[in-house]
Backbone as a printed PyTorch tensor [residue, N CA C, xyz], in Angstrom:
tensor([[[  3.8080,  -0.3740,  -2.7660],
         [  4.2500,   0.1340,  -1.4910],
         [  3.7420,   1.5620,  -1.3670]],

        [[  2.9620,   1.8210,  -0.3230],
         [  2.4390,   3.1670,  -0.1070],
         [  3.5990,   4.1220,   0.1690]],

        [[  3.4050,   5.3980,  -0.1360],
         [  4.5020,   6.3570,  -0.1050],
         [  5.1380,   6.5850,   1.2620]],

        [[  4.4100,   6.3570,   2.3600],
         [  4.9680,   6.6480,   3.6850],
         [  5.7720,   5.4820,   4.2550]],

        [[  5.8310,   4.3650,   3.5410],
         [  6.5810,   3.2020,   4.0280],
         [  8.0770,   3.4510,   3.8330]],

        [[  8.8330,   3.1490,   4.8410],
         [ 10.2750,   3.3530,   4.8340],
         [ 10.9610,   2.6290,   3.6780]],

        [[ 11.9160,   3.3140,   3.0770],
         [ 12.7030,   2.7090,   2.0090],
         [ 13.4530,   1.4750,   2.4700]],

        [[ 13.7990,   1.4070,   3.7540],
         [ 14.5250,   0.2310,   4.2520],
         [ 13.6470,  -1.0200,   4.1860]],

        [[ 12.3440,  -0.8600,   4.3770],
         [ 11.4330,  -2.0070,   4.2580],
         [ 11.3590,  -2.4480,   2.8080]],

        [[ 11.2390,  -1.4990,   1.9020],
         [ 11.2070,  -1.8190,   0.4750],
         [ 12.4730,  -2.5410,   0.0530]],

        [[ 13.6190,  -2.0260,   0.4490],
         [ 14.8910,  -2.6540,   0.0740],
         [ 15.0160,  -4.0650,   0.6500]],

        [[ 14.5940,  -4.2500,   1.8970],
         [ 14.6740,  -5.5760,   2.5090],
         [ 13.7950,  -6.5780,   1.7670]],

        [[ 12.5970,  -6.1580,   1.4040],
         [ 11.7090,  -7.0530,   0.6510],
         [ 12.3060,  -7.4080,  -0.7050]],

        [[ 12.8880,  -6.4430,  -1.3580],
         [ 13.5200,  -6.7060,  -2.6640],
         [ 14.7020,  -7.6630,  -2.5310]],

        [[ 15.4790,  -7.5240,  -1.4580],
         [ 16.6000,  -8.4600,  -1.2270],
         [ 16.0840,  -9.8880,  -1.0670]],

        [[ 14.8650, -10.0200,  -0.5690],
         [ 14.2480, -11.3350,  -0.3970],
         [ 13.5660, -11.8240,  -1.6760]],

        [[ 13.6340, -11.0350,  -2.7290],
         [ 13.0640, -11.4450,  -4.0070],
         [ 11.6080, -11.0660,  -4.2110]],

        [[ 11.0760, -10.2010,  -3.3420],
         [  9.6890,  -9.7650,  -3.4720],
         [  9.6060,  -8.6760,  -4.5430]],

        [[  8.6550,  -8.8120,  -5.4500],
         [  8.4230,  -7.8210,  -6.5070],
         [  7.6950,  -6.6310,  -5.9000]],

        [[  8.4020,  -5.5390,  -5.6870],
         [  7.8530,  -4.3590,  -5.0160],
         [  7.8540,  -3.1850,  -5.9920]],

        [[  6.7400,  -2.4870,  -6.0580],
         [  6.6200,  -1.2480,  -6.8140],
         [  6.1440,  -0.1810,  -5.8430]],

        [[  6.8980,   0.8830,  -5.7180],
         [  6.4900,   1.9450,  -4.7950],
         [  5.5460,   2.9250,  -5.4950]],

        [[  4.7620,   3.6220,  -4.6950],
         [  3.8840,   4.6570,  -5.2430],
         [  4.7180,   5.7130,  -5.9750]],

        [[  5.8890,   6.0130,  -5.4430],
         [  6.7580,   6.9920,  -6.0760],
         [  7.2170,   6.5120,  -7.4540]],

        [[  7.6290,   5.2630,  -7.5540],
         [  8.0790,   4.7140,  -8.8300],
         [  6.9490,   4.6750,  -9.8620]],

        [[  5.7290,   4.5430,  -9.3900],
         [  4.5580,   4.4890, -10.2690],
         [  3.9370,   5.8750, -10.4860]],

        [[  4.6270,   6.9180, -10.0270],
         [  4.1660,   8.3100, -10.1550],
         [  2.8120,   8.5210,  -9.4780]],

        [[  2.5990,   7.8300,  -8.3290],
         [  1.3640,   7.9880,  -7.5590],
         [  1.6370,   8.3820,  -6.1090]],

        [[  2.7690,   9.0230,  -5.8600],
         [  2.9840,   9.6000,  -4.5380],
         [  2.2200,  10.9220,  -4.5030]],

        [[  1.8530,  11.3630,  -3.3540],
         [  1.0350,  12.5710,  -3.1840],
         [ -0.2830,  12.4640,  -3.9500]],

        [[ -0.7990,  11.2410,  -4.0470],
         [ -2.0790,  10.9540,  -4.7040],
         [ -3.0560,  10.5020,  -3.6250]],

        [[ -4.3330,  10.7540,  -3.8100],
         [ -5.3170,  10.3790,  -2.7980],
         [ -5.3510,   8.8650,  -2.6080]],

        [[ -5.6960,   8.4570,  -1.3870],
         [ -5.7720,   7.0240,  -1.0870],
         [ -6.7450,   6.2880,  -2.0100]],

        [[ -7.9480,   6.8170,  -2.2870],
         [ -8.8450,   6.1140,  -3.2060],
         [ -8.2350,   5.9060,  -4.5990]],

        [[ -7.4980,   6.9040,  -5.0810],
         [ -6.8590,   6.7790,  -6.3980],
         [ -5.7690,   5.7160,  -6.3680]],

        [[ -4.9720,   5.7130,  -5.3100],
         [ -3.9160,   4.6980,  -5.1800],
         [ -4.5410,   3.3040,  -5.1020]],

        [[ -5.6080,   3.1650,  -4.3480],
         [ -6.2570,   1.8560,  -4.2280],
         [ -6.8400,   1.4080,  -5.5710]],

        [[ -7.3710,   2.3320,  -6.3490],
         [ -7.8370,   1.9990,  -7.7010],
         [ -6.6740,   1.5370,  -8.5730]],

        [[ -5.5460,   2.2150,  -8.4620],
         [ -4.3610,   1.8720,  -9.2520],
         [ -3.8420,   0.4850,  -8.8810]],

        [[ -3.8410,   0.1800,  -7.6000],
         [ -3.4170,  -1.1430,  -7.1330],
         [ -4.2540,  -2.2300,  -7.8140]],

        [[ -5.5600,  -2.0230,  -7.8500],
         [ -6.4390,  -2.9880,  -8.4950],
         [ -6.1730,  -3.1000,  -9.9820]],

        [[ -5.9460,  -1.9720, -10.6440],
         [ -5.6750,  -1.9810, -12.0780],
         [ -4.3920,  -2.7430, -12.4060]],

        [[ -3.4270,  -2.6910, -11.4950],
         [ -2.1520,  -3.3960, -11.6960],
         [ -2.2050,  -4.8520, -11.2430]],

        [[ -3.2990,  -5.2410, -10.5750],
         [ -3.3920,  -6.6130, -10.0680],
         [ -2.4400,  -6.8770,  -8.9210]],

        [[ -2.2350,  -5.8730,  -8.0950],
         [ -1.3010,  -5.9830,  -6.9750],
         [ -2.0270,  -5.7920,  -5.6480]],

        [[ -1.2900,  -5.9520,  -4.5790],
         [ -1.7500,  -5.5660,  -3.2430],
         [ -0.8600,  -4.4140,  -2.8010]],

        [[ -1.3230,  -3.6490,  -1.8240],
         [ -0.5170,  -2.5350,  -1.3310],
         [ -0.1660,  -2.7540,   0.1350]],

        [[  1.0430,  -2.3930,   0.4740],
         [  1.5130,  -2.4030,   1.8530],
         [  1.4360,  -0.9700,   2.3450]],

        [[  0.7050,  -0.7470,   3.4320],
         [  0.5300,   0.6040,   3.9490],
         [  0.6060,   0.6180,   5.4700]],

        [[  1.0160,   1.7620,   5.9910],
         [  1.0410,   1.9780,   7.4340],
         [  0.1540,   3.1680,   7.7830]],

        [[ -0.6960,   3.5600,   6.8440],
         [ -1.5300,   4.7550,   6.9280],
         [ -2.9390,   4.3870,   7.3970]],

        [[ -3.3340,   4.9060,   8.5470],
         [ -4.6750,   4.6290,   9.0770],
         [ -5.7780,   5.0800,   8.1220]],

        [[ -5.5760,   6.2090,   7.4430],
         [ -6.5780,   6.6880,   6.4910],
         [ -6.7590,   5.7030,   5.3420]],

        [[ -5.6710,   5.1100,   4.9080],
         [ -5.7300,   4.1160,   3.8330],
         [ -6.5370,   2.8970,   4.2880]],

        [[ -6.2830,   2.4830,   5.5180],
         [ -7.0260,   1.3490,   6.0690],
         [ -8.5200,   1.6780,   6.1600]],

        [[ -8.8420,   2.8910,   6.5380],
         [-10.2550,   3.2980,   6.5940],
         [-10.9090,   3.2390,   5.2150]],

        [[-10.1930,   3.6620,   4.1780],
         [-10.7410,   3.6010,   2.8160],
         [-10.9890,   2.1530,   2.3980]],

        [[-10.0560,   1.2760,   2.7140],
         [-10.2400,  -0.1430,   2.3890],
         [-11.4350,  -0.7150,   3.1510]],

        [[-11.5650,  -0.3660,   4.4090],
         [-12.6960,  -0.8340,   5.2220],
         [-14.0140,  -0.3020,   4.6710]],

        [[-14.0210,   0.9660,   4.2530],
         [-15.2230,   1.5620,   3.6680],
         [-15.6420,   0.7920,   2.4100]],

        [[-14.6640,   0.4800,   1.5700],
         [-14.9650,  -0.2530,   0.3380],
         [-15.4720,  -1.6580,   0.6340]],

        [[-14.8780,  -2.2890,   1.6140],
         [-15.3700,  -3.6260,   1.9990],
         [-16.8340,  -3.5620,   2.4080]],

        [[-17.1720,  -2.6020,   3.2430],
         [-18.5370,  -2.4530,   3.7220],
         [-19.5240,  -2.1270,   2.6190]],

        [[-19.0570,  -1.4180,   1.5960],
         [-19.9230,  -1.0290,   0.4840],
         [-19.9480,  -2.0710,  -0.6310]],

        [[-19.1540,  -3.1300,  -0.4750],
         [-19.1030,  -4.1660,  -1.5030],
         [-18.3680,  -3.7380,  -2.7570]],

        [[-17.4440,  -2.7870,  -2.6230],
         [-16.6700,  -2.2870,  -3.7560],
         [-15.3770,  -3.1140,  -3.8690]],

        [[-15.1630,  -3.6890,  -5.0370],
         [-13.9630,  -4.5070,  -5.2530],
         [-12.7160,  -3.6210,  -5.3050]],

        [[-11.6100,  -4.1260,  -4.7960],
         [-10.3320,  -3.4130,  -4.8430],
         [ -9.2070,  -4.4150,  -4.6500]],

        [[ -7.9810,  -3.9910,  -5.0030],
         [ -6.8120,  -4.8290,  -4.7600],
         [ -6.5920,  -4.9860,  -3.2690]],

        [[ -5.8620,  -5.9680,  -2.8690],
         [ -5.6550,  -6.2390,  -1.4550],
         [ -4.8030,  -5.2040,  -0.7490]],

        [[ -4.9630,  -5.1640,   0.5710],
         [ -4.2040,  -4.2380,   1.4120],
         [ -3.5130,  -5.0420,   2.5110]],

        [[ -2.2310,  -4.7950,   2.6590],
         [ -1.4810,  -5.3070,   3.8070],
         [ -1.2180,  -4.0910,   4.6740]],

        [[ -1.7480,  -4.1150,   5.8820],
         [ -1.6370,  -2.9640,   6.7750],
         [ -0.8710,  -3.3450,   8.0210]],

        [[  0.0750,  -2.4940,   8.3840],
         [  0.8340,  -2.6430,   9.6140],
         [  0.9650,  -1.2730,  10.2570]],

        [[  0.4840,  -1.1170,  11.4910],
         [  0.5980,   0.1930,  12.1310],
         [  2.0630,   0.5840,  12.3600]],

        [[  2.3010,   1.8670,  12.4130],
         [  3.6350,   2.3850,  12.7030],
         [  4.0840,   1.8700,  14.0580]],

        [[  5.3460,   1.5200,  14.1610],
         [  5.9000,   1.0540,  15.4270],
         [  5.9110,  -0.4680,  15.5800]],

        [[  5.4970,  -1.2050,  14.5440],
         [  5.4540,  -2.6620,  14.6830],
         [  6.7290,  -3.3440,  14.2110]],

        [[  7.6100,  -2.6120,  13.5630],
         [  8.8770,  -3.1940,  13.1170],
         [  9.9910,  -2.7010,  14.0250]],

        [[ 10.7510,  -3.6210,  14.5540],
         [ 11.8560,  -3.2680,  15.4360],
         [ 13.1010,  -3.9820,  14.9580]],

        [[ 14.2230,  -3.3970,  15.2200],
         [ 15.5030,  -4.0400,  14.8500],
         [ 15.9100,  -5.0050,  15.9140]]])
C-alpha cells in the first residue's frame, strides 16, 4: 500500500482478509517511487497507489521493457461512502 493511501482503505481490505503491507510498515514511506516499485517486485507483491507520479513511473517502465511488480492505480476521489 503506497504511503498516501488512506488508512481506512487498508483497514477495510484487511477486514476482508486481504494481505496488506503498507509502505510505512515496510519502512519505505518517504521513499522515491522507483525505489518503492523495486521493493514491491523484490517482495513479489503488487502496490495500490493513488499517486499520479507513481503511475507515470510504472508507465515509463512498461515502455522501456523494465520488469516490475504490479500496480493497482485508482485516482483520488473514486471512493465514496
